[in-house]
N, C-alpha and C positions, 0 to 999 in steps of 0.2 A: 407482681409487675405493676400493682397499682401504688404500692409503696414506692417504688421505684420513681413512678410518674409523678408522684407527689414530690419526691425529692428533687427531681429535675425541675418542677415547676418551682419549688422555694428557692434552688439555687439561683435559677435564670432570674427570678422575680427580685431577689434582693441585689443580685448583681447589676440588674438595670436601673433599679431604683436609686441604688448607691450613685451609679454612674451619671444618672441623670441630676441627682440632687446636689452631687458635688460639682457637676460640669455647668449647670445652669446657676448653682449659687456663687461659684467662683467668677463666672461671666457676669452675674449681676452686680457683684461686689466691684469687680473691676470697671464695669461700665459706670456704674453710679459714681464712682471716685473720680474716674477721667471726665465723666460728663459734667460733674460737679466743678472740678477744675477749670473745664473748657467754658462753661457759662459763667464763672466768676471771673475768668480773665476777658473774656467779652466783655462782660458788663464793665469792668474796670477800664478795659481800653476806651469804650464808647463814654463814659464817663470823664475820663480824661481829656477826650477831645471837646466833649461839650462845654467843660470848665474853661478851655483854652478859648473857645469860641465866647464864651462870657466874658473873659477877660480882654479880648479884642474889642468887645463892644462897650465896655465901660472903663477902659484905662484911662481915657481922658476926661472921666466926669468926676474925679475926686475933688473935694473942698480942702484946699490947703491952707495952713496957718504955721508961718515960719518953717516951711518945708514939712510939715507934718499933715497927716490927713485928719480932719476933724469930722467928716461925714460926706454925704453924696446928696444930689440934688432929687427933686421929685421925678424928673424925667427918668434918672436912671433907675429909680425905684420901680416906675412903670417898665422898665426894660427888664427888670429882674423877675416881675411878675409874668410878663410876656414869656421868657425863657422858662420860667415854671412850667407855664401852662404847655408850651411847645415840647420841651423835654421830659415833661412828667418827672420833674426832680426839684428838690428844694435847694435853694440857693442861700448862702451865708457870704457875708463879706466882712472881714475882720482887718482892724489896722495893726500896725507892727507890734502894738503891746499885746495883741491877742484879743482885744475886745471886740464884739460883734456890733457893727454899726448899721448893718441892713440885712433883711431878710427879704426873701420872695413870697412870704406868707403874709396875709392881711394882718393876723394877729402877730403883734411884735413880741411875744413872749421871750425871745432869745436875744433881743436887742439890749446891750449892756453886759450880758454875760460873757465869758471868756473861752477860747479854745485851748486846748491842752498845751502848754509849754512846749512839750516835745515836737508837736505838729508845728507849732509856729516858729521855733528855731529852724526847723528843715525848710519851711517855706520861705523865711527870710534869707536863707541861704541859696534860694533858686531851686530848690529840690521839690519834685512832686512827691505827695504823701498819700498813700492808699491804705485804709483802714476799714474794720468792721467796728462800728461802735454802739453802743446802746445809750442815747442821750435821754437826760431827765425832760420829760415831757413829750418824748417819743414813746409810743408803745410797742412798735416793731422795731426788730434790730435794722440797721440801715448799713447799707454800703457806701463809704465816703470817699471822696476823694479831695485834696487840697492842693490847688496851685497858685504859683506867686501871682501877685495882682499888681501890676506896673507895665512899665515899657522899658526896653532895653535893661539897661543895669539899674533902673530906679525901681524899687520895690515899695510900693505903699501898704502892703499887707497881703492878704490872701483871700482867696475864693474857694468856699466848699460847696461841693455838691453832693447831696444826698439822695440815694435811691433805695426803695425799699427791696430786701432781698426775698420777701415773700414769694414772689413770682418764681424765683429760681428754685426755692424750697418745695414750691409746689409742682414744679417740672420734674424735679428729682424725685418726689414722692410719687407722683404717676408713673415715670419709669420704673421705680420699685414696685409697683402694683403690678404693672405689665408683666415685669419679671416673674413675679410671685404667681400671676394666672398662667404664664407660660410654663412654670415648673409643675403646677397642678396639671396642666393639659399634658405636659411630657410624663408625668406620674401614670395619668390615666392611660395615655397611649402605651407606655412601656407595658402596664398591666395586660392591656389588650394584646400587644406583640408577644409578651411572654406566654399568654395563654395559648396562642396561636402556633407559636414555636414549640411549646411544650406539646402540644396535641400532635404535631406534626413529626414531632421525635418520638413520641411514647407510640404512637399507633403504629408505625412500622417496626419498633422495637418488640411490641407486643406479638406482632405476626412473627417476626424473628424467634421469640420465646416460645410461641405454641409450636412453631415448625421444629425448633431444638427438641422441645420436649417429645414430639412424636418420633423424631429421629432417634432419641434415646430409648424410646420405646421398640425400636427396631423397624419402624415404617420408613424405610429410606427412599421411597417414592415421593415422599413430602417435599414441595419446594415453596420458597419464599418469592411472594411476588410483591415486588415494589417498584412504583412507577416513577420514584425520585432518580436523580443522577449525582447525588452526594456521597458523602463517606458511608451513611447508612446503606445506600446501595451497594456499594462495595462490600460491606459486611454481608448482606444479604447475598450478593453473587459468591462470596467465599463460602457461606453457609450451603448454597445450592452446590457448589463443586464439590464440597466435602461430601454433601449427599449422594452427589451422583459417583462419586469414589467408593463410599461405603456400600452403595447399592451395587457396583460393579464387585467389589469385594466379595459382598455377600452371595451374589449369583456365581461368581467363582467358587466360592466355598461350597455352594450347593453342588455346583457341576462336579467340583472334585470330591464331594462326598459320594454323589451319584457313581463317578467313575470308580471311587474306591468299592462302592458296594458291588457296582457291576464286575470289578476286576475279582473281587473276592468270590464273587458267586460263579463267575468264568473259570478261575482257576480250580475252584472246588468241582465245580462240573468235569473239566478237563482231566484234572487228577483223578475223581471218583469214577469216571467210565473205565479208563482201562486197568484201573487198581481192581475194580469189582470182578472185569473179565479175568484178570491175572487171578485174582483168589478163586473164582470159581474153577478155573483150571488145574489150578495147583492142588486144589480140595479134591478134584476127580483123580488126578495123578497119584495124590497120597493116598487114597482109600482104596487105591486099585482098581478104579472103574475101568480104567483103559487098559486093556490087556495086549491089543495088538501093537506091533512095533509101529507100524505105519501110522496108526492113529496118535501114538505117543509122540512120533516125531512131528505131527501135524500141529499137535498142541505146544511141543515146545519152540516150533517155529513163531506160533501166535504170541506165546509169551515172549519171545525175543523181540517180535516187531512192537509189542507194547511198551516194552522196556526201552526200546529206541525212541519210541514215541515220546516217552516221559523224559527221557535225556534230552530230547530236541526241545521240548517245553521248557524245561530248566533253563537250557542254553539259551533260548530266546527270551525269557524272562531275565536272566541275567544281562543280557546283552542291553535289553530295553531299558532296565534300571540304570545300567551303567550310561547310557545316552540321555537319559533324562536328567542325571545328575552330574553331566559333563565330566565323568570318569574315563572317557575313552579318548586317547591322544592318537591322532592320526600320524603314521611314518610316510610321508607324502613324497613321492618319486616319480618321475616320468614313466607312463604306462602306456603300452602300446594296445589301443583298445580292438584292433582286428584280431591280433593275437588272443586276446582274452576272450573275445567272442567265439572264436573257433574252439577254443578249449571248453567252454560252456557248452557249445553245440555238441561236440565230442562226447562230452560227459551224459547228455541227456538223450543222445540218441537212441540208445538201446530202449530205455524206457518209452520215448515217444513212437518208437518203431512198433512197440507191442500194442499200442492203440491205432496205429494205421495213421500216425502223424508225421510228417516231415519237417526238419528243421533246416532252415536257409539261413546263410550269412552273407550279408552285403556291405562291404566296406569300400568307401570312395578312394580314389588313387590320391596319394600324397596326404594321407590322414594325419593330422598332427597328434602328438601325444598328450594324453591327459596327465595333468599334475594330480595324483590321487594315491590314495593308500591301495597298493594292490589288492590285498586280502579283503580288505572292507569292500572294493569295488567289485570283485569277484562274489562276495555276499550278496550285494545288491543285485547283482545280475543272476546269481544263482536262485534267489527268491522269486524274481519276476518270471524267469524261465520255467521255474519249477510248477508255479500257479498255471502258466500256459499250457504246460504238459497235462495238469491235473484236469483243466477244464476243456481240452480238445481232442476230439476224437474223430479219425478220418479227415483231418484237416492240416493246416500249415502253420509253422511258427517262423516268423521272420525276424531275424537281428539284424539292424542296419545301424550303420554310422555314417555320418558327413560332418564336414566342417561348416562353422558357422562364426566367421570372423575370429573373435578369441574363445570361442566355444567348440566343443564337440557334442553333437546331438546324436544320441544314441535312442534308436526305437526297437522295442519289443512288442510285436504285433502276433495276435493269433486270429484263428477263425472259430474259435470256441463258442460257448453257451453264451458269452458276453454278460454284462452287468445290466440290470434296470437303472432307470434314472433315481428311483427311490435310493436304490443302495449306493449309487456312485459316490455321492458324498461321506458316506459311512465306512468305506473300505479301509481307510487309514485309522479307523478305531481299533483298539485293542480287542482280541477276541472276537471281532466281527467276522463272519463268513458268509460269503456269498453261496446261495444254494445250499442251505443248510439240510434240505431232505436229501442230498447226497453225501453228507459228512462222513459216513461211514465208510462211503467207498472211496471219497477222497480225503483222506485223514489230514488234518493239519492241526497246528496250533491258533490260529487267526492271528498271530502277532507278526508275520512275515513282513506285510505291507507297512504297518506301523513302524517296523525296524528299517524298512528302506527308506522311508521318508526322513527318518532321524538321521540316518547316514548321508542322503543326499544332501541334507541342510547343512551337515557338519563338514561336507565338501564344498560349501557355498555355493552348491548348484539348485537345480529345480527339478521337478517331477510334475508332469501332468498325465491325465488319464481321458481317454475317449474311448466308449463302448457303446453298442447297441445290442440288444438281445438277439441272441441266436445268429449273429452275424460276426462277433468277436469283440476283442477289446486291443486298444494300442496304448502302450505306456511309453512316453517320450521323455528322456533325460536329458538335461543340459549341464555338462560337467566344463569345467574351465582347463584350458589348455597350458602348456608350459610357457608359452610365449606371453600370456596374459600376466603370469606371474613374473617374468622378467621385466616386462614394463612396469609392474607395479614397484617391483624392487628398485629399478631405476629413478622412478618418480619419486620415491620415498626418499631415495638418497640425495 
């Protein structure tokens, strides 16, 4: 993780530094170029205006001889000195031949010298000339402008104004220095920002890495705690969601493993108990220990009952496996619940009578038909009534049905031993038996209610239970009517 942090820091640092250097560098070059152009143009325009003002002041002061300028008087020289001091520029006056006849400087080292012919020609033609020249006797380069000297169409010569460009260059140098300092400041700031960003990125990534490592070791209860709301937080939330799913999967796996172990243990117990009894009875019969015919018939009856118990256990196991694997297909048709309840009551009446229990059937008038698989619905009611008969003595079992909109509510209620609150949520588990102390008397597989719930859900119905010890148990079924499916079909079409 440390190496990744260094890599992130290095990449961010180089990216920011290159961006800052290129950005400020390009901006600095462009600013310097355009600023220099602007300053030069402004200075040139200023010099041109000043030169034309000088021309206006001295255009009538030329000493003429046969139409040619020979010189200028002392007053004009004083004016040139005045303009020099006022404009902070050097002024030359030259005649048409290009010879300099007056300057604004006290020392007249340039008097008698000539201006370049190219400049003289343009000025004589009435054009303004702008140039940057290095004159002999001047140490610094000067920005020079030359304008015609004269009035109207009469040109006596030209006026040259010189201004040092040292100030402009100094201003440009100061701008470049400022840009350099700004660049250095940008580099320092970028380094600080990169350090902070690298820290803010690497810290949550380290947490994510540690949590992922713990999850990889099987600690699925680990979570990433990130306070940001950026993409890293999204990654952390994704890791947390993955951990939650893995934790649920692991818990489900453990539950399934526990169910599997319990299932194997229960199946082994349910099979071993009757097989052990059958083995003992068969050995007794085989060894001739049972001589009386009545005793042998009793042994045969026990063997038969245990065989039937094993057969029911195998059937129930097969049904439950098919239900859980979605291998059972319902053949659904309209079923009359009242008719089916009367049939069930008639079937279990003898067994209930042996225990002093009565079975009552109550069906509402105009009861709608249920859309169900008749055989499977009969299996559901058989299991519920069988349990009621098994755990009810000297009591009453009531089968009732009534409409509830698009549903038919069927109730199987008894006044038997009831179910404790601790056992109430477990009755749907496979092989769970209420009142195990009486299991020998009330033999069963412990799979009946598990099958009932699966079959009810397969019919898209619901089943609930209410019970109180020593007062009885009520099972309530809600199953769809035929009308419900007709409306669903019309809505679907």
